[in-house]
C-alpha positions as CSV (number, residue, x, y, z in Angstrom):
1,X,105.2,118.9,98.7
2,X,101.8,120.1,99.6
3,X,100.1,117.7,97.2
4,X,101.1,114.6,99.0
5,X,98.1,113.0,100.7
6,X,99.2,110.0,102.7
7,X,101.0,106.8,102.5
8,X,100.3,103.4,104.0
9,X,102.2,100.1,104.5
10,X,100.7,96.8,103.5
11,X,102.5,93.6,104.6
12,X,102.1,90.2,102.9
13,X,103.3,87.0,104.5
14,X,102.5,83.3,104.8
15,X,103.5,80.1,106.3
16,X,105.0,77.3,104.2
17,X,101.8,75.2,104.6
18,X,99.6,78.2,103.5
19,X,101.9,78.8,100.5
20,X,101.4,75.2,99.5
21,X,97.6,75.5,99.7
22,X,97.8,78.7,97.6
23,X,99.9,76.9,95.0
24,X,97.4,74.0,94.8
25,X,94.5,76.3,94.5
26,X,96.2,78.2,91.7
27,X,96.8,74.9,89.9
28,X,93.1,74.1,90.3
29,X,91.8,77.4,89.0
30,X,93.9,77.0,85.8
31,X,92.6,73.4,85.3
32,X,89.0,74.5,86.0
33,X,89.3,77.4,83.6
34,X,90.8,75.3,80.8
35,X,94.0,77.4,80.7
36,X,97.1,75.3,80.2
37,X,100.2,76.1,82.4
38,X,103.5,75.3,80.9
39,X,105.7,73.6,83.5
40,X,108.6,75.8,82.4
41,X,106.7,79.1,82.9
42,X,107.7,81.4,85.7
43,X,104.3,80.9,87.4
44,X,104.4,77.1,87.2
45,X,107.9,77.1,88.7
46,X,106.8,79.3,91.6
47,X,103.9,76.9,92.2
48,X,106.1,73.9,92.2
49,X,108.5,75.6,94.5
50,X,105.8,76.5,97.0
51,X,104.6,72.9,97.1
52,X,108.1,71.5,97.5
53,X,109.0,74.0,100.2
54,X,106.1,72.9,102.4
55,X,106.7,69.2,101.7
56,X,110.4,69.6,102.7
57,X,109.5,71.5,105.9
58,X,106.9,68.9,106.9
59,X,109.5,66.2,106.3
60,X,111.9,67.8,108.7
61,X,114.2,69.5,106.3
62,X,116.1,72.5,107.7
63,X,115.3,75.7,105.9
64,X,118.7,77.5,105.5
65,X,118.4,80.9,107.2
66,X,121.4,82.1,105.1
67,X,119.4,81.5,101.9
68,X,116.3,83.8,101.8
69,X,115.2,82.9,98.3
70,X,112.9,80.0,99.2
71,X,111.0,82.1,101.6
72,X,110.9,85.1,99.3
73,X,109.5,83.0,96.5
74,X,107.0,81.3,98.7
75,X,105.7,84.6,100.0
76,X,105.5,86.0,96.5
77,X,103.5,83.0,95.3
78,X,101.1,83.5,98.2
79,X,100.6,87.1,97.0
80,X,100.0,86.0,93.5
81,X,97.3,83.5,94.8
82,X,95.8,86.2,97.0
83,X,95.4,88.5,93.9
84,X,94.4,85.8,91.4
85,X,92.2,83.3,93.2
86,X,89.1,85.6,93.3
87,X,89.1,85.3,89.4
88,X,87.2,82.0,90.0
89,X,84.1,84.1,90.2
90,X,84.9,86.1,87.0
91,X,83.4,84.7,83.8
92,X,86.2,86.1,81.6
93,X,88.9,84.7,84.0
94,X,90.7,82.7,81.2
95,X,92.1,85.8,79.6
96,X,93.5,87.1,82.8
97,X,95.0,83.8,83.8
98,X,96.6,83.5,80.4
99,X,98.3,86.9,80.8
100,X,99.6,85.9,84.2
101,X,101.5,83.0,82.7
102,X,103.3,85.2,80.1
103,X,106.8,86.1,81.2
104,X,108.7,86.4,84.5
105,X,107.0,86.7,87.9
106,X,110.3,86.4,89.8
107,X,110.1,88.9,92.7
108,X,113.8,89.8,92.4
109,X,113.8,90.2,88.6
110,X,113.4,93.6,86.9
111,X,112.6,92.2,83.5
112,X,109.4,93.6,81.9
113,X,106.6,91.0,81.4
114,X,102.9,90.9,80.7
115,X,102.6,88.6,83.8
116,X,103.9,91.3,86.1
117,X,101.6,93.9,84.4
118,X,98.6,91.6,85.0
119,X,99.6,90.9,88.6
120,X,99.7,94.6,89.4
121,X,96.1,95.0,87.9
122,X,95.0,92.0,89.9
123,X,96.5,93.3,93.2
124,X,94.7,96.6,92.8
125,X,91.4,94.8,92.0
126,X,91.9,92.4,94.9
127,X,92.2,95.3,97.4
128,X,88.7,96.5,96.5
129,X,87.3,93.0,96.6
130,X,88.8,92.3,100.0
131,X,86.8,95.2,101.4
132,X,83.6,94.2,99.9
133,X,83.6,96.7,97.0
134,X,82.4,94.9,93.8
135,X,85.2,96.2,91.5
136,X,85.4,94.8,88.0
137,X,88.3,94.2,85.6
138,X,87.4,96.4,82.7
139,X,88.8,99.4,80.9
140,X,91.0,101.2,81.9
141,X,92.0,98.3,84.1
142,X,89.7,98.3,87.2
143,X,86.4,100.1,87.7
144,X,84.8,100.3,91.2
145,X,81.6,101.8,92.6
146,X,81.8,104.6,95.2
147,X,79.3,106.8,97.1
148,X,79.9,109.5,94.4
149,X,79.6,107.1,91.4
150,X,82.0,104.8,89.6
151,X,85.7,105.4,89.5
152,X,88.3,104.1,87.0
153,X,91.8,102.9,87.9
154,X,94.6,102.6,85.4
155,X,97.4,100.4,86.6
156,X,100.9,100.9,85.2
157,X,104.3,99.3,86.0
158,X,107.3,101.3,85.2
159,X,110.3,99.5,83.8
160,X,112.5,102.4,82.6
161,X,113.0,105.8,83.9
162,X,113.9,107.1,80.5
163,X,110.5,105.9,79.2
164,X,108.4,106.4,82.3
165,X,106.3,109.3,80.9
166,X,104.8,107.0,78.1
167,X,103.0,104.5,80.4
168,X,101.9,107.4,82.7
169,X,100.5,109.3,79.6
170,X,98.8,106.1,78.4
171,X,97.2,105.5,81.8
172,X,95.9,109.0,81.9
173,X,94.5,108.7,78.4
174,X,92.7,105.5,79.4
175,X,91.1,107.2,82.4
176,X,90.1,110.1,80.2
177,X,88.5,107.7,77.7
178,X,86.5,106.0,80.4
179,X,84.7,109.3,81.2
180,X,85.1,108.6,84.9
181,X,87.1,110.2,87.7
182,X,90.2,108.1,88.0
183,X,93.2,106.9,89.9
184,X,96.5,106.4,88.2
185,X,98.2,103.5,90.1
186,X,101.9,103.3,89.3
187,X,104.2,100.5,90.5
188,X,107.8,101.6,90.6
189,X,109.9,98.8,92.2
190,X,111.4,97.8,88.8
191,X,113.1,101.2,88.5
192,X,113.8,101.7,92.2
193,X,115.4,98.5,93.5
194,X,118.2,96.7,91.7
195,X,117.6,93.1,90.6
196,X,118.4,90.4,93.1
197,X,118.6,92.8,96.0
198,X,116.9,92.4,99.3
199,X,115.8,95.5,101.2
200,X,117.0,95.5,104.9
201,X,115.3,97.3,107.8
202,X,115.3,97.0,111.6
203,X,111.5,96.9,111.8
204,X,108.3,97.5,109.8
205,X,108.4,101.3,110.5
206,X,111.9,101.5,109.0
207,X,110.8,99.4,106.1
208,X,107.9,101.7,105.4
209,X,110.2,104.7,105.4
210,X,112.7,103.0,103.0
211,X,110.0,101.9,100.5
212,X,108.3,105.3,100.7
213,X,111.6,106.9,99.9
214,X,111.5,105.2,96.5
215,X,108.0,106.5,96.0
216,X,109.0,110.0,96.9
217,X,112.1,109.9,94.6
218,X,109.9,108.8,91.7
219,X,107.4,111.5,92.5
220,X,110.1,114.2,92.6
221,X,111.6,113.0,89.4
222,X,108.3,113.2,87.5
223,X,106.6,115.9,89.6
224,X,106.0,118.2,86.6
225,X,104.2,115.5,84.5
226,X,102.1,114.2,87.4
227,X,101.0,117.7,88.5
228,X,100.2,118.6,84.9
229,X,97.8,115.7,84.6
230,X,96.2,116.3,88.0
231,X,95.9,120.0,87.7
232,X,94.0,119.6,84.4
233,X,91.6,117.1,86.0
234,X,92.6,114.3,83.5
235,X,93.3,112.1,86.6
236,X,92.0,112.8,90.0
237,X,94.6,110.9,92.1
238,X,98.0,109.2,91.6
239,X,99.1,106.3,93.7
240,X,102.8,105.6,93.6
241,X,103.7,102.2,95.0
242,X,106.8,100.0,95.7
243,X,106.6,96.3,96.6
244,X,109.7,94.4,97.7
245,X,110.8,91.5,99.9
246,X,112.3,93.0,103.1
247,X,114.5,91.5,105.7
248,X,113.2,92.8,109.1
249,X,115.6,92.3,112.0
250,X,112.6,91.6,114.3
251,X,110.4,89.5,112.0
252,X,112.6,88.0,109.2
253,X,111.6,88.1,105.5
254,X,108.3,89.9,104.7
255,X,107.0,91.0,101.3
256,X,105.8,94.6,101.8
257,X,104.1,97.2,99.7
258,X,104.2,100.9,100.5
259,X,102.0,103.3,98.6
260,X,102.0,107.1,98.4
261,X,98.8,108.9,97.4
262,X,98.5,112.3,95.7
263,X,95.8,114.7,94.7
264,X,96.3,118.2,93.6
265,X,95.2,121.2,95.8
266,X,93.6,122.9,92.8
267,X,90.9,120.2,92.3
268,X,87.4,121.0,93.5
269,X,87.3,120.7,97.3
270,X,85.2,117.5,97.4
271,X,87.2,115.6,94.8
272,X,90.5,115.3,96.7
273,X,88.8,114.1,99.8
274,X,86.7,111.6,97.9
275,X,89.6,110.2,95.9
276,X,91.7,110.1,99.0
277,X,89.2,108.0,100.8
278,X,88.8,105.6,97.8
279,X,92.5,105.3,97.2
280,X,93.0,104.3,100.8
281,X,91.0,101.2,100.0
282,X,93.7,100.1,97.6
283,X,96.5,99.4,100.0
284,X,95.3,100.0,103.5
285,X,95.9,97.2,106.0
286,X,92.9,94.7,106.2
287,X,91.9,95.1,109.8
């Protein structure tokens, strides 16, 4: 397809000790923000797991190589902390933290939840922040400055293929209402990888190809709708993304995200290049 721009791989990983530190910092930001965290919530359980995992490891407990769940959950918690901890500098952080505690954050679950929706927004926002771009959490979801002016990013998770066009349409409408050029960022792992399934690959290159295959499958399935929005200029770029825990033969468990960027060839010549460059900030490796 000639409207595919590029794709990049973004790896996320942590040690047990770093996961515990992330867990403790998450606990602290909730306490400092005056937002209660139910011990039975999905986020609170992940936090408790991250702390216990590090404590057990330091005490000499053997981590069972045949049970990947502790490592998967520990790495996922580290990603949540990576995305959420910069909220400590956001005056309205309480509302975002409250959303993050609502529903499942289990990395192997495919159940819809406001927490997963909020995590996706925070991941996108965090990518800009990590590169020194002062993005803000405002309608449609994220707004960031660029050399050509502000851009809007609408973040949507897809939970059903039968209903996928609705969140896509809503995201485009949000971008249009902002009056800014926009990126539609779509996370598709919930409709691409079955629940409780671990992706397996020999190495990171193979993992990138596997995850990108899910993105391409989604793009092919909804090609008509996506091109229609892009060709009319209602959105300037689409980013289709899949995140999953992957077992790599040469590295072990790693949580990876692969993202595919689109613009449409009929857009004005400068717009595709500009949106390509800005979209690359979302999920490019931090080097």
